[in-house]
C-alpha positions, 0 to 999 in steps of 0.5 A, spaced: 773 959 989 780 961 986 784 957 991 780 951 989 781 952 982 789 953 983 789 946 987 786 943 982 791 945 977 796 943 981 793 936 982 792 935 974 799 937 973 802 932 978 798 926 974 801 928 968 808 928 970 807 921 973 804 918 967 811 920 962 814 916 959 808 911 957 808 904 959 807 898 954 802 893 957 799 886 953 792 886 952 791 880 956 797 875 959 801 873 953 797 878 948 800 883 944 804 889 947 801 896 946 803 903 949 797 906 952 799 913 956 798 912 963 797 905 963 801 901 968 805 894 966 800 888 967 802 884 973 804 877 973 798 872 974 800 868 980 799 860 978 793 857 980 794 852 986 791 845 985 791 844 977 795 838 975 800 838 970 798 838 963 799 830 960 805 829 956 804 827 949 805 819 948 812 817 945 811 814 937 814 808 936 820 808 931 817 803 925 823 798 923 826 801 916 826 795 911 833 795 908 834 798 901 835 793 896 837 793 889 832 790 883 832 783 882 835 780 876 832 773 878 825 770 879 823 768 886 828 763 888 828 757 893 830 758 900 833 753 905 832 753 911 825 753 909 820 758 913 818 757 920 824 751 920 828 751 927 836 750 925 842 750 929 847 756 929 852 754 923 846 753 918 848 757 912 842 760 908 842 757 901 838 760 895 837 756 888 835 760 882 831 757 876 836 760 871 843 762 871 845 768 874 849 772 869 851 778 874 852 776 881 853 783 884 846 785 882 843 779 885 847 780 891 844 787 892 837 784 891 838 779 897 838 781 904 839 777 911 837 780 918 836 778 925 832 779 931 838 780 934 841 786 930 846 786 925 850 780 924 855 781 918 856 775 913 858 773 906 856 770 900 859 764 897 857 762 890 857 754 889 854 755 881 851 760 877 844 757 880 846 757 887 849 762 892 850 761 900 850 766 905 853 765 912 855 769 918 862 771 919 861 767 926 856 762 928 848 765 929 846 768 935 842 762 939 835 763 939 834 768 934 829 769 928 833 770 921 829 773 915 831 773 908 829 777 903 831 776 896 827 779 890 820 778 892 821 773 897 821 774 904 822 768 909 823 767 916 827 761 920 829 760 927 836 759 930 835 754 936 840 753 942 847 753 941 849 746 940 856 745 939 860 738 938 867 737 938 871 731 936 878 731 938 882 726 935 888 727 940 883 724 946 878 720 941 873 724 945 866 727 943 864 733 947 857 736 946 855 743 949 849 746 949 849 754 950 856 753 953 855 748 958 857 741 957 852 736 956 855 729 954 862 726 953 863 720 949 869 716 946 869 715 939 873 712 933 875 716 927 878 714 920 884 709 920 890 711 917 889 712 909 881 714 911 883 719 916 877 724 918 878 731 915 879 737 920 874 742 920 867 745 922 862 740 919 854 742 919 849 737 921 845 734 915 840 729 915 839 724 920 837 716 919 834 711 924 838 706 920 841 705 913 846 701 909 853 704 908 855 702 902 863 704 899 860 703 892 857 710 893 864 713 893 867 709 888 870 703 892 866 696 890 863 692 896 868 686 894 874 690 894 879 690 900 876 696 903 869 695 900 863 694 905 856 694 905 854 695 913 847 696 916 848 702 922 843 705 926 842 712 929 846 715 923 847 723 923 850 726 917 855 731 918 858 731 911 855 730 904 862 726 902 859 721 907 861 722 914 856 720 919 856 720 927 853 713 928 852 707 932 858 702 931 857 696 937 863 692 933 868 698 935 866 699 942 873 696 944 877 701 940 872 707 941 877 712 945 883 708 944 884 708 936 881 709 930 878 704 926 873 707 921 873 709 914 872 716 916 866 716 920 865 718 928 864 711 931 860 711 938 856 706 942 849 705 940 847 708 946 851 715 945 849 714 937 841 714 939 842 720 944 846 724 939 841 723 933 835 725 938 839 731 941 842 735 935 838 738 929 840 740 922 845 746 922 848 744 928 856 745 928 861 739 929 868 741 930 873 736 928 880 737 930 887 734 931 887 729 926 892 727 920 886 728 915 887 735 912 881 739 912 874 738 909 873 741 903 868 748 903 865 745 897 863 739 900 855 741 901 856 741 909 863 745 909 861 752 908 865 754 914 871 752 911 870 758 906 
Protein backbone atom coordinates (compact mmCIF):
# COMPACT_ATOMS: atom_id res chain seq x y z
CA UNK A 1 0.00 0.00 0.00
CA UNK A 2 2.73 2.49 0.90
CA UNK A 3 4.72 1.67 -2.20
CA UNK A 4 1.81 2.33 -4.48
CA UNK A 5 1.12 5.70 -2.91
CA UNK A 6 4.72 6.82 -3.20
CA UNK A 7 4.85 5.79 -6.82
CA UNK A 8 1.73 7.83 -7.56
CA UNK A 9 3.24 10.91 -5.99
CA UNK A 10 6.35 10.60 -8.08
CA UNK A 11 4.37 10.30 -11.29
CA UNK A 12 2.25 13.33 -10.40
CA UNK A 13 5.32 15.39 -9.67
CA UNK A 14 6.74 14.45 -13.05
CA UNK A 15 3.59 15.65 -14.83
CA UNK A 16 3.65 19.01 -13.06
CA UNK A 17 7.28 19.58 -13.94
CA UNK A 18 6.67 18.87 -17.64
CA UNK A 19 3.79 21.34 -17.86
CA UNK A 20 5.83 24.43 -16.92
CA UNK A 21 6.06 26.88 -18.48
CA UNK A 22 2.52 27.24 -19.92
CA UNK A 23 2.17 27.29 -23.76
CA UNK A 24 -0.06 29.66 -25.80
CA UNK A 25 -2.29 27.90 -28.32
CA UNK A 26 -5.11 29.14 -30.58
CA UNK A 27 -8.63 27.86 -30.03
CA UNK A 28 -8.72 27.04 -33.75
CA UNK A 29 -6.29 27.59 -36.62
CA UNK A 30 -6.12 31.31 -37.08
CA UNK A 31 -8.10 31.98 -33.89
CA UNK A 32 -7.02 33.96 -30.78
CA UNK A 33 -4.14 32.71 -28.72
CA UNK A 34 -4.90 31.60 -25.17
CA UNK A 35 -2.67 30.25 -22.42
CA UNK A 36 -3.77 26.98 -20.93
CA UNK A 37 -1.45 25.25 -18.47
CA UNK A 38 -0.37 21.89 -19.72
CA UNK A 39 -1.76 22.38 -23.30
CA UNK A 40 0.86 21.80 -26.04
CA UNK A 41 0.98 24.14 -29.08
CA UNK A 42 -1.56 23.30 -31.76
CA UNK A 43 0.01 21.49 -34.71
CA UNK A 44 -0.10 23.13 -38.15
CA UNK A 45 -2.77 21.57 -40.33
CA UNK A 46 -1.51 20.00 -43.55
CA UNK A 47 -2.80 21.42 -46.85
CA UNK A 48 -5.70 19.44 -48.24
CA UNK A 49 -4.76 17.94 -51.60
CA UNK A 50 -6.96 18.31 -54.67
CA UNK A 51 -8.56 21.67 -53.82
CA UNK A 52 -8.30 24.32 -56.58
CA UNK A 53 -6.72 27.68 -55.85
CA UNK A 54 -9.25 30.38 -55.04
CA UNK A 55 -10.25 32.35 -58.14
CA UNK A 56 -8.63 35.76 -58.64
CA UNK A 57 -10.89 38.77 -58.55
CA UNK A 58 -11.65 40.30 -61.96
CA UNK A 59 -9.82 43.51 -62.86
CA UNK A 60 -12.09 46.53 -62.85
CA UNK A 61 -11.42 48.58 -66.04
CA UNK A 62 -10.38 52.18 -65.57
CA UNK A 63 -13.08 54.52 -66.79
CA UNK A 64 -11.90 57.47 -68.90
CA UNK A 65 -11.73 60.69 -66.98
CA UNK A 66 -13.35 63.62 -68.73
CA UNK A 67 -10.94 66.54 -68.96
CA UNK A 68 -11.53 69.34 -66.50
CA UNK A 69 -12.79 72.44 -68.26
CA UNK A 70 -13.68 75.86 -66.97
CA UNK A 71 -17.13 77.45 -67.20
CA UNK A 72 -18.11 78.61 -70.68
CA UNK A 73 -18.66 82.28 -71.43
CA UNK A 74 -20.48 81.49 -74.66
CA UNK A 75 -23.62 79.81 -75.93
CA UNK A 76 -23.41 76.54 -77.89
CA UNK A 77 -21.07 77.28 -80.83
CA UNK A 78 -21.16 75.97 -84.40
CA UNK A 79 -18.32 73.52 -85.04
CA UNK A 80 -16.46 72.50 -88.19
CA UNK A 81 -15.85 69.62 -88.97
CA UNK A 82 -19.37 68.53 -88.19
CA UNK A 83 -20.19 65.44 -86.13
CA UNK A 84 -19.46 62.21 -88.00
CA UNK A 85 -17.52 63.91 -90.80
CA UNK A 86 -14.35 62.30 -92.20
CA UNK A 87 -11.53 64.76 -92.97
CA UNK A 88 -7.84 64.90 -93.75
CA UNK A 89 -4.88 65.14 -91.40
CA UNK A 90 -4.47 68.95 -91.81
CA UNK A 91 -8.05 69.93 -90.95
CA UNK A 92 -8.33 72.60 -88.21
CA UNK A 93 -11.16 72.67 -85.66
CA UNK A 94 -13.23 75.81 -86.21
CA UNK A 95 -15.66 77.17 -83.60
CA UNK A 96 -18.01 80.04 -84.41
CA UNK A 97 -19.84 81.89 -81.65
CA UNK A 98 -23.20 83.65 -81.80
CA UNK A 99 -21.84 86.68 -79.91
CA UNK A 100 -18.44 88.33 -79.55
CA UNK A 101 -16.16 86.78 -76.93
CA UNK A 102 -14.95 89.40 -74.46
CA UNK A 103 -12.48 87.17 -72.59
CA UNK A 104 -10.68 84.79 -74.93
CA UNK A 105 -8.70 83.08 -72.18
CA UNK A 106 -11.89 82.07 -70.37
CA UNK A 107 -13.33 80.71 -73.62
CA UNK A 108 -10.20 78.66 -74.32
CA UNK A 109 -10.37 77.07 -70.86
CA UNK A 110 -13.91 75.91 -71.68
CA UNK A 111 -12.75 74.13 -74.86
CA UNK A 112 -11.07 70.74 -74.99
CA UNK A 113 -9.92 68.60 -77.94
CA UNK A 114 -9.10 64.92 -77.37
CA UNK A 115 -8.32 62.02 -79.70
CA UNK A 116 -8.55 58.25 -79.70
CA UNK A 117 -4.79 58.24 -80.38
CA UNK A 118 -3.98 59.83 -77.03
CA UNK A 119 -2.63 63.25 -76.23
CA UNK A 120 -2.17 65.49 -79.29
CA UNK A 121 -0.74 68.92 -78.40
CA UNK A 122 -2.00 71.92 -80.33
CA UNK A 123 -2.83 75.62 -80.21
CA UNK A 124 -5.62 78.17 -80.54
CA UNK A 125 -5.82 80.91 -83.19
CA UNK A 126 -8.45 83.66 -83.03
CA UNK A 127 -9.66 84.86 -86.42
CA UNK A 128 -12.11 87.30 -84.83
CA UNK A 129 -14.05 87.80 -81.58
CA UNK A 130 -16.59 85.32 -82.95
CA UNK A 131 -14.27 82.64 -84.36
CA UNK A 132 -11.50 80.58 -82.82
CA UNK A 133 -9.57 77.75 -84.44
CA UNK A 134 -7.52 74.94 -82.97
CA UNK A 135 -5.05 72.74 -84.80
CA UNK A 136 -2.48 70.20 -83.66
CA UNK A 137 1.18 71.22 -83.66
CA UNK A 138 1.78 68.51 -86.27
CA UNK A 139 -0.70 66.80 -88.59
CA UNK A 140 -3.37 64.65 -86.91
CA UNK A 141 -2.53 60.94 -86.59
CA UNK A 142 -4.25 59.11 -89.45
CA UNK A 143 -7.43 57.12 -88.83
CA UNK A 144 -8.19 58.78 -85.50
CA UNK A 145 -11.41 59.95 -83.82
CA UNK A 146 -11.34 63.53 -82.52
CA UNK A 147 -13.80 64.79 -79.89
CA UNK A 148 -14.40 68.50 -79.38
CA UNK A 149 -15.99 69.73 -76.14
CA UNK A 150 -16.87 73.40 -75.90
CA UNK A 151 -19.28 74.45 -73.17
CA UNK A 152 -22.29 72.17 -73.55
CA UNK A 153 -21.20 71.06 -77.05
CA UNK A 154 -19.72 67.58 -77.62
CA UNK A 155 -18.96 66.58 -81.20
CA UNK A 156 -16.78 63.84 -82.72
CA UNK A 157 -15.31 63.64 -86.22
CA UNK A 158 -12.86 61.20 -87.83
CA UNK A 159 -9.47 61.78 -89.43
CA UNK A 160 -8.99 59.44 -92.38
CA UNK A 161 -5.90 58.29 -94.26
CA UNK A 162 -2.84 60.53 -94.44
CA UNK A 163 -3.11 61.86 -98.02
CA UNK A 164 -0.36 64.43 -98.55
CA UNK A 165 0.18 66.35 -101.81
CA UNK A 166 3.47 68.10 -102.55
CA UNK A 167 3.72 70.55 -105.47
CA UNK A 168 7.35 71.37 -106.19
CA UNK A 169 8.11 74.26 -108.54
CA UNK A 170 11.71 73.07 -108.87
CA UNK A 171 10.50 69.99 -110.76
CA UNK A 172 7.02 71.29 -111.71
CA UNK A 173 5.64 68.02 -110.42
CA UNK A 174 2.84 67.11 -108.03
CA UNK A 175 3.43 64.04 -105.85
CA UNK A 176 0.61 62.45 -103.84
CA UNK A 177 1.23 59.99 -101.01
CA UNK A 178 -1.20 57.91 -98.99
CA UNK A 179 0.02 56.83 -95.55
CA UNK A 180 3.58 57.46 -96.70
CA UNK A 181 3.46 55.56 -100.01
CA UNK A 182 3.54 57.42 -103.35
CA UNK A 183 0.30 56.79 -105.22
CA UNK A 184 0.58 59.27 -108.11
CA UNK A 185 2.86 61.84 -109.70
CA UNK A 186 1.70 64.38 -112.25
CA UNK A 187 3.28 67.28 -114.14
CA UNK A 188 1.91 70.72 -113.35
CA UNK A 189 2.10 74.35 -114.39
CA UNK A 190 1.86 76.87 -111.54
CA UNK A 191 1.59 80.64 -111.38
CA UNK A 192 3.49 82.55 -114.04
CA UNK A 193 5.70 85.59 -113.26
CA UNK A 194 3.60 88.22 -111.55
CA UNK A 195 1.11 85.57 -110.42
CA UNK A 196 3.43 83.15 -108.63
CA UNK A 197 1.78 80.52 -106.44
CA UNK A 198 2.64 81.21 -102.76
CA UNK A 199 4.62 78.63 -100.81
CA UNK A 200 3.13 76.99 -97.75
CA UNK A 201 0.87 74.24 -96.49
CA UNK A 202 -2.63 74.61 -97.90
CA UNK A 203 -5.75 72.73 -96.78
CA UNK A 204 -8.17 71.15 -99.25
CA UNK A 205 -11.61 72.80 -99.20
CA UNK A 206 -14.53 72.44 -101.62
CA UNK A 207 -14.49 70.38 -104.78
CA UNK A 208 -16.40 71.30 -107.95
CA UNK A 209 -17.12 68.97 -110.84
CA UNK A 210 -17.04 72.05 -113.05
CA UNK A 211 -17.15 75.81 -112.57
CA UNK A 212 -16.31 79.17 -114.11
CA UNK A 213 -13.16 80.87 -112.92
CA UNK A 214 -13.60 84.63 -113.03
CA UNK A 215 -10.84 87.16 -112.38
CA UNK A 216 -13.37 89.77 -111.29
CA UNK A 217 -13.86 87.81 -108.03
CA UNK A 218 -10.46 89.09 -106.87
CA UNK A 219 -10.67 92.53 -108.44
CA UNK A 220 -9.40 92.09 -112.01
CA UNK A 221 -12.08 92.87 -114.62
CA UNK A 222 -12.73 90.16 -117.16
CA UNK A 223 -11.85 92.52 -120.02
CA UNK A 224 -8.55 93.63 -118.44
CA UNK A 225 -5.28 92.43 -120.02
CA UNK A 226 -4.94 89.75 -117.32
CA UNK A 227 -8.68 89.23 -116.89
CA UNK A 228 -10.45 85.97 -117.67
CA UNK A 229 -13.65 83.99 -117.32
CA UNK A 230 -12.83 80.37 -118.04
CA UNK A 231 -14.81 77.16 -117.76
CA UNK A 232 -12.85 74.44 -115.92
CA UNK A 233 -13.51 70.85 -114.85
CA UNK A 234 -12.55 68.91 -111.71
CA UNK A 235 -11.65 71.95 -109.65
CA UNK A 236 -10.41 71.25 -106.10
CA UNK A 237 -10.00 74.31 -103.88
CA UNK A 238 -6.83 74.64 -101.83
CA UNK A 239 -7.08 78.32 -100.78
CA UNK A 240 -9.86 80.80 -100.16
CA UNK A 241 -7.91 83.29 -102.25
CA UNK A 242 -8.82 81.26 -105.35
CA UNK A 243 -6.05 78.71 -105.87
CA UNK A 244 -7.30 75.36 -107.19
CA UNK A 245 -5.96 72.16 -108.64
CA UNK A 246 -7.96 71.86 -111.85
CA UNK A 247 -8.02 70.46 -115.35
CA UNK A 248 -6.29 72.71 -117.86
CA UNK A 249 -6.12 70.89 -121.20
CA UNK A 250 -4.98 74.11 -122.88
CA UNK A 251 -1.70 74.08 -120.90
CA UNK A 252 -0.75 70.40 -121.11
CA UNK A 253 2.26 71.31 -123.27
CA UNK A 254 3.56 73.58 -120.50
CA UNK A 255 2.84 71.25 -117.60
CA UNK A 256 6.10 69.98 -116.13
CA UNK A 257 7.98 72.56 -118.21
CA UNK A 258 6.99 76.15 -117.38
CA UNK A 259 4.51 78.13 -115.31
CA UNK A 260 1.65 79.76 -117.25
CA UNK A 261 -1.31 79.91 -114.82
CA UNK A 262 -2.63 82.78 -112.70
CA UNK A 263 -1.66 80.88 -109.54
CA UNK A 264 -3.62 77.65 -109.80
CA UNK A 265 -2.04 74.24 -110.23
CA UNK A 266 -2.85 73.25 -113.82
CA UNK A 267 -2.91 69.52 -114.58
CA UNK A 268 -4.33 67.32 -117.31
CA UNK A 269 -8.02 66.41 -117.29
CA UNK A 270 -7.18 62.81 -116.37
CA UNK A 271 -5.00 63.88 -113.44
CA UNK A 272 -7.50 66.51 -112.28
CA UNK A 273 -10.29 63.93 -112.25
CA UNK A 274 -8.17 61.50 -110.23
CA UNK A 275 -7.22 64.23 -107.76
CA UNK A 276 -10.83 65.41 -107.42
CA UNK A 277 -11.97 61.85 -106.65
CA UNK A 278 -9.08 60.99 -104.30
CA UNK A 279 -8.46 63.87 -101.90
CA UNK A 280 -10.85 64.96 -99.18
CA UNK A 281 -11.57 68.06 -97.14
CA UNK A 282 -8.69 68.73 -94.76
CA UNK A 283 -5.93 67.04 -96.77
CA UNK A 284 -2.72 69.10 -96.93
CA UNK A 285 -1.14 70.44 -100.12
CA UNK A 286 2.46 71.57 -99.62
CA UNK A 287 3.70 74.06 -102.23
CA UNK A 288 7.44 74.64 -102.27
CA UNK A 289 10.28 76.30 -104.19
CA UNK A 290 8.20 79.02 -105.86
CA UNK A 291 8.97 82.75 -106.08
CA UNK A 292 5.52 83.60 -104.70
CA UNK A 293 6.27 84.33 -101.04
CA UNK A 294 4.20 82.55 -98.39
CA UNK A 295 0.46 81.90 -98.20
CA UNK A 296 -1.28 84.03 -95.58
CA UNK A 297 -2.17 82.16 -92.40
CA UNK A 298 -5.47 84.07 -92.39
CA UNK A 299 -6.44 82.99 -95.90
CA UNK A 300 -9.04 80.68 -94.36
CA UNK A 301 -7.26 77.53 -95.53
CA UNK A 302 -3.78 78.62 -94.50
CA UNK A 303 -3.84 77.72 -90.79
CA UNK A 304 -0.51 75.89 -90.99
CA UNK A 305 1.31 79.18 -91.53
CA UNK A 306 0.21 80.35 -88.06
